Structure formats: C-alpha cells, structure tokens
C-alpha positions, 0 to 999 in steps of 0.5 A, spaced: 530 310 634 537 312 637 538 311 644 538 318 648 542 319 654 544 324 659 551 326 661 552 329 668 557 332 672 558 335 679 559 343 679 560 349 683 564 345 688 568 351 691 568 356 697 569 363 697 576 364 693 578 356 693 576 352 688 576 344 686 576 340 680 576 342 673 573 349 671 565 350 671 565 354 664 569 348 660 565 343 663 558 346 662 560 346 654 560 338 655 554 336 659 547 336 659 545 336 666 549 339 672 549 337 680 550 344 683 553 344 690 548 347 695 553 350 700 554 344 705 559 340 702 561 346 698 559 352 694 556 358 697 551 363 694 555 367 689 558 361 686 551 358 686 549 364 683 554 364 677 553 356 676 546 357 675 546 363 670 551 358 666 546 353 666 541 358 663 546 360 658 548 353 656 541 350 656 543 345 661 539 341 666 539 344 673 540 340 679 541 341 686 547 337 689 546 337 697 551 334 702 552 332 709 554 339 713 561 337 712 565 343 708 572 340 711 571 333 709 568 335 702 561 331 704 565 324 704 565 323 711 559 320 714 555 324 720 550 320 724 543 323 724 536 321 724 533 321 717 528 327 719 535 331 720 538 329 714 532 330 710 531 337 713 538 339 711 537 336 704 530 340 703 534 347 706 539 346 700 534 344 695 530 351 696 536 355 696 538 353 689 531 353 687 531 360 688 537 362 684 534 358 678 527 362 679 532 368 679 534 366 672 528 363 669 530 356 670 526 350 673 530 345 678 530 339 674 533 334 679 536 333 686 542 328 687 545 327 694 552 328 694 558 323 696 557 320 703 550 322 703 548 319 696 551 312 699 547 313 705 541 314 702 542 308 697 543 303 703 538 306 708 531 305 706 528 309 712 532 315 709 530 314 702 523 313 704 523 320 708 526 323 702 522 321 697 515 322 701 518 329 702 519 330 695 512 328 693 509 333 698 514 339 696 516 337 688 513 331 685 516 333 679 523 333 681 527 327 678 531 323 683 538 321 681 540 314 684 544 308 682 539 302 679 541 297 685 539 302 691 534 303 696 533 310 693 531 307 686 526 302 689 523 307 694 522 312 689 519 307 683 515 304 688 512 311 690 512 314 684 517 319 684 521 320 677 527 317 677 534 318 673 539 312 674 546 313 673 552 310 670 559 312 673 564 313 667 570 314 672 568 309 677 569 302 677 564 296 679 564 290 683 560 284 681 554 286 686 553 293 681 556 297 687 561 302 686 568 301 688 572 307 691 580 307 690 585 312 690 588 313 683 595 314 682 594 317 675 589 320 671 584 315 667 585 314 660 579 318 657 578 314 651 578 308 655 572 311 659 569 313 653 569 306 650 566 304 657 560 308 656 559 307 649 558 299 651 554 301 656 549 305 652 549 299 646 548 293 650 547 295 658 553 292 660 560 293 664 566 289 666 567 289 673 574 289 677 574 282 677 573 281 670 566 279 670 560 282 666 554 285 669 548 288 667 547 296 668 540 300 667 541 307 667 538 314 664 544 318 665 552 318 665 556 321 671 563 323 671 566 328 676 569 334 676 575 333 681 577 326 677 584 328 674 583 330 666 575 331 667 574 336 661 578 331 657 574 325 659 567 329 658 569 331 651 571 324 649 565 321 652 560 326 648 564 325 642 564 318 642 557 317 643 555 322 638 559 319 633 555 313 634 548 315 634 547 316 641 543 323 643 545 327 649 540 331 652 538 333 659 535 328 664 528 331 663 528 330 656 531 323 657 525 321 661 520 324 656 523 320 651 522 313 655 
C-alpha cells in the first residue's frame, strides 16, 4: 500500500487589519490539515470564522492552534505560569474554535500548541500530563500534534490520547532530533525542502545540521505560513509526494490508515 501522510500549516495568523504570512486561501489549496490561530498569539473571531469556513469548503482537517497570551510577541516568548493556568488557556481557545466548527458542520480534528507553548509542552512532562488528562475528559477523540521525541508524545501515547507526530519541512534538525531555530537570510529552496520530505517519507531519515542521519517517525509534515515562499514550498512538497505515490490526506484519515 502507498504511504499516506498529512500536510499541515498554521493559518489565520493575523489580527484585525493586520495579516502575517502567505494568504490562507492559497495555502488551503495545498494542505490537508490546518492549525487555526485561536486568538491569544494571533487570530480574532472574524478571522477564525473565515478560516473555518475555508476548511469546510476545501475538506481540510480543522485544528486548534492555541498559544501563549502574547499578541505582541506572536506567542514565541515564554511566559512563566503554572501547568493548570496554561491548560486552562488552551482549553479556552479550543472551545472557541470548536464552536466555529459547529457553525459550519465541521468537527475539530486536532489540537497543536503554537510556538513557545509547543516547545514548553515538549520539554515539560507536567504540562503535557495536565494537557492530555484534560483532553481525555473533554475531547478524547481529538488528536494531539507533537514531535516524536517530546514529553507530549510520550505522555499522550501512554495515556491513550490519539497522537500525530510531525516532521518539519522548513526547520533543521540536530543530532538529538530537536528542531534548530535560526534566522534565514533568504527564502529556502522549495525543491530541496520537497526532496527532504520525500526522503523522510520513503526511509524515515533526515540529515542533521552537522551532516549526520537520524531516524524520524511521523504522520504529518508541517511547513509554516510565515516562511518566505510558503505557498511555493507547499506546492512543491505536495507535487513531489504525489508524483512518488505518496497519498496526502487529513490527519484523521492517516490515523485510521495506521
């Protein structure tokens, strides 16, 4: 059977008259799952409504993308708070997006914390446990997007919450399997990123920044709407995978296939 994989991107990352990243409408034609900003790091009710409606029109899996309460820093600054406070913020944001989904008859497929909150959960077992236990009481069917080496993944798998592990197309990896953040001086080459994703799909490996090869396990490929050339990157990945017999489908279908 051909390999099947999800292709996800962060959408709705604007606020009022301000927008960030590539147009949601163009990205929606490329992806199979969307992580929709839920108001704390970006997004507002009208923008959330528009993106959810687009997900319904394009049959794209709907995901909540909750972040730290940090509009100024775009959710990329760490905020000191208890696990309980942070999970309450996440639950609040999930609930908001779920209502917009109900408005258009589209069920919430997944939740993926944003930015610094995603990385904090990955490294913080207590936060991951609070989050997973809360999801099991409020949305046991909701898939949790995370990295395969994270505490989030380990806790969710141990407690039985559906998990979608991610591979990052537009981020580099170090030898530990962690993401390396760096400022890019030029847009990345879409063809090279597509080849990187194809290799990961075919043999589950990626080359690290120091030239080593490591194994990666994933069900979804992520690229970011604010990466320069995001639409071209998404199109290149989609085209390359399809031409090599790899099916792209929403995360919920990928999990059923597994």
